[in-house]
VOPAGU-2260 file (C-alpha; in pm, 1 decimal, decimal comma):
REM VOPAGU-2260
SITE   aa  ch    i         X         Y         Z
SITE  MET   A    0     -16,2     -19,4       5,5
SITE  LEU   A    1     269,3     231,4      83,4
SITE  TRP   A    2     390,8     222,5    -312,7
SITE  LEU   A    3      36,3     336,6    -376,6
SITE  TYR   A    4      42,5     590,9    -176,8
SITE  PHE   A    5     365,7     756,7    -288,3
SITE  ARG   A    6     271,6     691,4    -706,2
SITE  ILE   A    7     -47,3     888,4    -606,8
SITE  PHE   A    8     169,3    1159,4    -427,8
SITE  PHE   A    9     355,7    1218,3    -711,3
SITE  LEU   A   10     116,1    1209,4    -949,0
SITE  ARG   A   11     -28,3    1494,0    -783,5
SITE  MET   A   12     296,5    1657,5    -788,1
SITE  ASN   A   13     301,9    1607,1   -1173,9
SITE  LYS   A   14     -25,4    1721,1   -1213,4
SITE  ARG   A   15      24,7    2077,3   -1021,2
SITE  GLU   A   16     368,4    2127,7   -1197,8
SITE  PHE   A   17     164,5    2047,2   -1517,0
SITE  LYS   A   18     -89,8    2344,9   -1439,3
SITE  ASP   A   19     150,0    2545,0   -1295,1
SITE  LYS   A   20     341,6    2535,8   -1629,0
SITE  VAL   A   21       8,7    2578,8   -1877,0
SITE  TYR   A   22    -105,4    2877,4   -1652,7
SITE  GLY   A   23     267,9    3030,7   -1661,4
SITE  GLU   A   24     295,1    2992,4   -1982,0
SITE  LEU   A   25     -56,2    3155,9   -2061,7
SITE  ALA   A   26      24,3    3432,2   -1836,2
SITE  LYS   A   27     308,5    3557,8   -2050,1
SITE  VAL   A   28      88,2    3600,8   -2324,0
SITE  SER   A   29    -153,6    3818,4   -2089,5
SITE  LYS   A   30     153,3    3991,1   -1965,4
SITE  ALA   A   31     265,8    4077,3   -2315,4
SITE  MET   A   32     -78,7    4223,2   -2399,7
SITE  SER   A   33     -82,9    4443,1   -2036,8
SITE  ASN   A   34      35,5    4715,9   -2194,9
SITE  PRO   A   35    -108,7    5057,6   -2397,6
SITE  HIS   A   36     112,1    5064,2   -2669,2
SITE  ARG   A   37     132,8    4725,2   -2718,3
SITE  LEU   A   38    -225,6    4700,3   -2759,7
SITE  GLU   A   39    -223,4    4991,2   -2981,6
SITE  ILE   A   40      55,0    4812,1   -3166,8
SITE  ILE   A   41    -166,9    4493,9   -3218,9
SITE  ASP   A   42    -458,1    4721,4   -3345,8
SITE  LEU   A   43    -222,5    4871,5   -3599,4
SITE  LEU   A   44     -91,4    4528,6   -3725,5
SITE  ALA   A   45    -403,7    4413,3   -3780,6
SITE  GLN   A   46    -413,4    4617,1   -4090,8
SITE  GLY   A   47    -113,4    4423,0   -4215,8
SITE  PRO   A   48     244,4    4405,9   -4224,6
SITE  PHE   A   49     447,0    4761,9   -4098,7
SITE  THR   A   50     788,7    4829,2   -4036,4
SITE  VAL   A   51     896,6    4927,3   -3695,6
SITE  GLU   A   52     962,7    5309,5   -3823,9
SITE  ASP   A   53     618,5    5304,3   -3950,9
SITE  ILE   A   54     500,6    5163,4   -3635,9
SITE  ALA   A   55     660,8    5427,0   -3427,6
SITE  SER   A   56     549,6    5666,8   -3673,3
SITE  TYR   A   57     187,4    5590,1   -3625,1
SITE  THR   A   58     190,9    5520,6   -3258,3
SITE  GLY   A   59     380,8    5812,2   -3156,5
SITE  LEU   A   60     702,7    5603,0   -2986,3
SITE  SER   A   61    1039,8    5621,4   -3058,9
SITE  VAL   A   62    1179,2    5372,2   -3271,6
SITE  ALA   A   63    1377,1    5196,0   -2986,1
SITE  ASN   A   64    1057,9    5197,9   -2763,5
SITE  ALA   A   65     828,2    5054,2   -3060,9
SITE  SER   A   66    1112,0    4784,3   -3121,8
SITE  GLN   A   67    1117,2    4686,0   -2751,3
SITE  HIS   A   68     747,9    4654,0   -2770,5
SITE  LEU   A   69     785,4    4456,1   -3093,8
SITE  GLN   A   70    1036,7    4233,7   -2931,6
SITE  THR   A   71     818,9    4140,4   -2615,9
SITE  LEU   A   72     506,6    4043,8   -2845,8
SITE  LYS   A   73     723,2    3870,4   -3088,9
SITE  SER   A   74     856,3    3681,0   -2758,9
SITE  SER   A   75     549,4    3604,0   -2656,9
SITE  LYS   A   76     451,6    3454,1   -3020,0
SITE  LEU   A   77     209,2    3717,0   -3073,0
SITE  VAL   A   78     396,3    3882,5   -3380,9
SITE  LYS   A   79     626,5    3734,0   -3637,3
SITE  ILE   A   80     852,2    3930,1   -3872,1
SITE  SER   A   81     903,3    3869,3   -4240,3
SITE  ARG   A   82    1180,6    4036,7   -4449,7
SITE  ASN   A   83    1142,2    4267,8   -4820,5
SITE  GLY   A   84    1453,5    4338,3   -4921,2
SITE  ASN   A   85    1666,8    4567,0   -4673,5
SITE  TYR   A   86    1347,9    4594,6   -4428,7
SITE  ILE   A   87    1202,0    4378,1   -4169,3
SITE  ASN   A   88     793,2    4371,5   -4157,6
SITE  TYR   A   89     590,8    4299,3   -3841,3
SITE  SER   A   90     265,6    4137,2   -3853,8
SITE  LEU   A   91      20,8    3969,7   -3627,0
SITE  ALA   A   92     136,0    3602,1   -3571,8
SITE  GLY   A   93    -229,3    3487,8   -3670,8
SITE  GLU   A   94    -605,3    3580,8   -3697,7
SITE  ASN   A   95    -630,6    3465,2   -3314,0
SITE  VAL   A   96    -411,7    3712,5   -3159,6
SITE  PHE   A   97    -696,7    3995,1   -3348,2
SITE  ASN   A   98    -966,8    3779,6   -3219,6
SITE  ALA   A   99    -814,9    3818,4   -2858,6
SITE  TRP   A  100    -740,8    4193,3   -2881,7
SITE  THR   A  101   -1133,5    4238,1   -3012,1
SITE  ALA   A  102   -1248,2    4006,5   -2700,1
SITE  LEU   A  103   -1023,2    4209,4   -2471,5
SITE  ARG   A  104   -1159,4    4533,1   -2624,6
SITE  GLU   A  105   -1493,7    4464,9   -2610,6
SITE  LEU   A  106   -1444,8    4314,9   -2261,2
SITE  GLY   A  107   -1314,7    4665,3   -2127,8
SITE  LEU   A  108   -1628,7    4819,9   -2306,1
SITE  VAL   A  109   -1902,2    4623,5   -2158,4
SITE  TYR   A  110   -1755,4    4620,2   -1786,3
SITE  ASN   A  111   -1483,3    4904,6   -1756,7
SITE  ALA   A  112   -1743,8    5226,5   -1754,7
SITE  GLU   A  113   -1453,2    5450,7   -1820,2
SITE  VAL   A  114   -1362,2    5302,1   -2146,6
SITE  GLY   A  115   -1680,7    5394,1   -2309,1
SITE  LYS   A  116   -1676,2    5732,8   -2112,7
SITE  THR   A  117   -1344,1    5808,6   -2288,8
SITE  VAL   A  118   -1480,6    5751,4   -2614,1
SITE  ASN   A  119   -1773,8    5914,4   -2583,1
SITE  GLU   A  120   -1608,0    6217,8   -2438,6
SITE  PHE   A  121   -1331,2    6256,3   -2656,4
SITE  ARG   A  122   -1624,7    6260,7   -2969,5
SITE  ALA   A  123   -1860,7    6498,0   -2817,8
SITE  GLY   A  124   -1545,7    6735,2   -2905,0
SITE  PHE   A  125   -1675,3    6669,5   -3282,1
SITE  GLY   A  126   -2038,1    6752,0   -3237,1
SITE  ASP   A  127   -2278,7    6514,0   -3336,1
SITE  MET   A  128   -2085,0    6208,8   -3401,3
SITE  ASP   A  129   -2340,1    5954,3   -3574,6
SITE  CYS   A  130   -2244,5    5586,6   -3561,8
SITE  ILE   A  131   -2355,2    5289,4   -3769,2
SITE  ASP   A  132   -2225,3    4910,8   -3694,1
SITE  ALA   A  133   -2109,2    4678,8   -3945,8
SITE  ASP   A  134   -2424,1    4485,6   -3936,2
SITE  GLN   A  135   -2653,5    4803,9   -4042,5
SITE  LEU   A  136   -2388,8    4907,1   -4306,4
SITE  SER   A  137   -2380,6    4590,2   -4472,2
SITE  LYS   A  138   -2736,9    4624,1   -4581,8
SITE  LEU   A  139   -2692,6    4969,1   -4678,9
SITE  VAL   A  140   -2402,5    4871,5   -4879,3
SITE  GLU   A  141   -2582,6    4599,8   -5073,9
SITE  GLU   A  142   -2874,5    4852,4   -5137,7
SITE  ASP   A  143   -2635,8    5092,4   -5264,0
SITE  LYS   A  144   -2809,7    5375,8   -5043,9
SITE  VAL   A  145   -2448,3    5513,7   -4892,9
SITE  ILE   A  146   -2101,6    5611,0   -5022,5
SITE  LEU   A  147   -1804,4    5427,4   -4852,9
SITE  LEU   A  148   -1514,2    5625,3   -4771,5
SITE  ASP   A  149   -1190,2    5435,3   -4657,9
SITE  VAL   A  150   -1010,2    5762,1   -4493,3
SITE  ARG   A  151    -681,2    5531,3   -4399,2
SITE  PRO   A  152    -363,0    5581,4   -4601,7
SITE  GLU   A  153    -369,7    5421,6   -4929,5
SITE  GLU   A  154    -106,0    5147,4   -4859,8
SITE  GLU   A  155    -366,3    5004,4   -4633,6
SITE  TYR   A  156    -652,2    5016,3   -4862,7
SITE  ASN   A  157    -465,6    4882,7   -5122,7
SITE  ARG   A  158    -417,4    4573,1   -4885,2
SITE  GLY   A  159    -776,7    4522,8   -4875,7
SITE  HIS   A  160   -1072,1    4736,3   -4810,1
SITE  VAL   A  161   -1455,8    4689,7   -4770,3
SITE  HIS   A  162   -1654,2    4619,4   -5075,2
SITE  ARG   A  163   -1742,2    4906,2   -5306,3
SITE  ALA   A  164   -1524,9    5143,3   -5064,9
SITE  ILE   A  165   -1368,5    5488,6   -5228,4
SITE  SER   A  166    -979,7    5528,3   -5087,6
SITE  MET   A  167    -988,6    5894,0   -4967,6
SITE  PRO   A  168    -695,3    5944,4   -4740,8
SITE  ILE   A  169    -789,5    6182,6   -4462,9
SITE  GLU   A  170    -536,5    6391,3   -4547,4
SITE  GLN   A  171    -661,6    6412,7   -4913,4
SITE  LEU   A  172   -1047,4    6435,2   -4818,6
SITE  GLY   A  173   -1035,2    6841,9   -4804,8
SITE  ALA   A  174    -931,6    6869,9   -5161,2
SITE  LYS   A  175   -1154,0    6604,9   -5282,7
SITE  LEU   A  176   -1459,5    6731,3   -5115,8
SITE  LYS   A  177   -1622,4    6864,4   -5447,5
SITE  ASN   A  178   -1616,3    6510,1   -5607,1
SITE  LEU   A  179   -1870,1    6380,5   -5363,7
SITE  SER   A  180   -2215,0    6364,7   -5419,1
SITE  LYS   A  181   -2454,4    6489,8   -5161,0
SITE  SER   A  182   -2755,7    6304,8   -5219,5
SITE  LYS   A  183   -2634,4    5974,2   -5028,5
SITE  THR   A  184   -2520,3    5986,5   -4663,1
SITE  ILE   A  185   -2142,6    5944,1   -4681,0
SITE  VAL   A  186   -2014,2    5629,5   -4405,9
SITE  ALA   A  187   -1623,8    5696,3   -4321,2
SITE  TYR   A  188   -1437,8    5394,2   -4182,3
SITE  CYS   A  189   -1038,5    5338,3   -4069,6
SITE  ARG   A  190    -871,6    5118,2   -3854,5
SITE  GLY   A  191   -1090,3    5039,4   -3575,6
SITE  PRO   A  192   -1324,6    5213,1   -3337,4
SITE  PHE   A  193   -1077,9    5383,4   -3168,8
SITE  CYS   A  194    -869,7    5518,6   -3472,2
SITE  VAL   A  195    -983,1    5895,8   -3513,8
SITE  TYR   A  196    -944,7    5944,3   -3885,8
SITE  ALA   A  197   -1298,9    5839,6   -3933,4
SITE  ASP   A  198   -1408,2    6092,0   -3682,7
SITE  ASP   A  199   -1206,9    6349,0   -3825,8
SITE  ALA   A  200   -1341,0    6238,2   -4203,4
SITE  VAL   A  201   -1713,4    6280,0   -4028,6
SITE  ALA   A  202   -1622,2    6612,6   -3893,7
SITE  LEU   A  203   -1501,6    6765,4   -4232,1
SITE  LEU   A  204   -1789,8    6616,6   -4428,4
SITE  LYS   A  205   -2070,8    6777,1   -4205,9
SITE  LYS   A  206   -1910,4    7121,2   -4152,6
SITE  HIS   A  207   -1929,6    7103,0   -4560,2
SITE  GLY   A  208   -2285,3    7025,2   -4557,4
SITE  TYR   A  209   -2292,7    6649,4   -4626,1
SITE  LYS   A  210   -2467,1    6386,2   -4445,1
SITE  ALA   A  211   -2211,3    6147,9   -4253,5
SITE  GLN   A  212   -2184,4    5875,9   -4049,2
SITE  ARG   A  213   -1822,7    5705,9   -3915,9
SITE  MET   A  214   -1850,3    5307,2   -3905,2
SITE  LYS   A  215   -1855,0    5200,3   -3560,5
SITE  GLU   A  216   -1590,9    4904,7   -3641,5
SITE  GLY   A  217   -1325,8    4939,1   -3865,7
SITE  PHE   A  218   -1207,2    4717,5   -4164,0
SITE  PRO   A  219   -1026,0    4423,8   -3987,7
SITE  ASP   A  220   -1375,8    4359,2   -3781,0
SITE  TRP   A  221   -1563,4    4398,0   -4081,6
SITE  ALA   A  222   -1339,1    4126,7   -4247,9
SITE  LEU   A  223   -1357,8    3940,4   -3937,7
SITE  LYS   A  224   -1733,7    3948,4   -3968,6
SITE  GLY   A  225   -1746,3    3744,1   -4324,3
SITE  TYR   A  226   -1886,3    4081,9   -4530,5
SITE  PRO   A  227   -1752,1    4129,3   -4873,6
SITE  VAL   A  228   -1403,3    4296,8   -4935,7
SITE  ASP   A  229   -1192,0    4407,8   -5197,4
SITE  GLN   A  230    -828,0    4343,9   -5242,6
């Protein structure tokens, strides 16, 4: 009987070690995501590959700091690298990384009132900011009832965009307003719900007498839902 006692004891130890190891490795993933800059980088990389210089520029980080954050994400297997000539591009390791980010984003919006409050207070500065979600928008696009503007940089549009969307980078919108019809509502979208390009676009459009809304989500969310995209 003594040998059976020791066998059970060591088996229990092995189970404990197993759980400690598994949860410890998962904690490394959550720790890698527990930084606001790294979350913003993940959100940005959902658009596709970027160099560290591009990432630094879009996030307001120094190249050195952006590189450190990317190395943390890479060590946790959340991002991967590829080479394009002399350039190193960073991208999400897979669709599951974006799924995890969106789940975390929605968790914060539902259970942390400060997240929604911050978003609402920011958008209040733009006046009446009408938002439409992807589900509603898909029906309007299918019925050809809206003009859809992708206000991200053109490079991101070329990687993939919402079906029938017109590329109109935010810095070009002012000069091209005269080319847009006022007969339909214009819906602008960008990278995601926290991307401000669409907010700027809607404010500018409304200032010049257009009926305008922003898509609540961004292009990656649209694609994830399985709605039509063009590439």
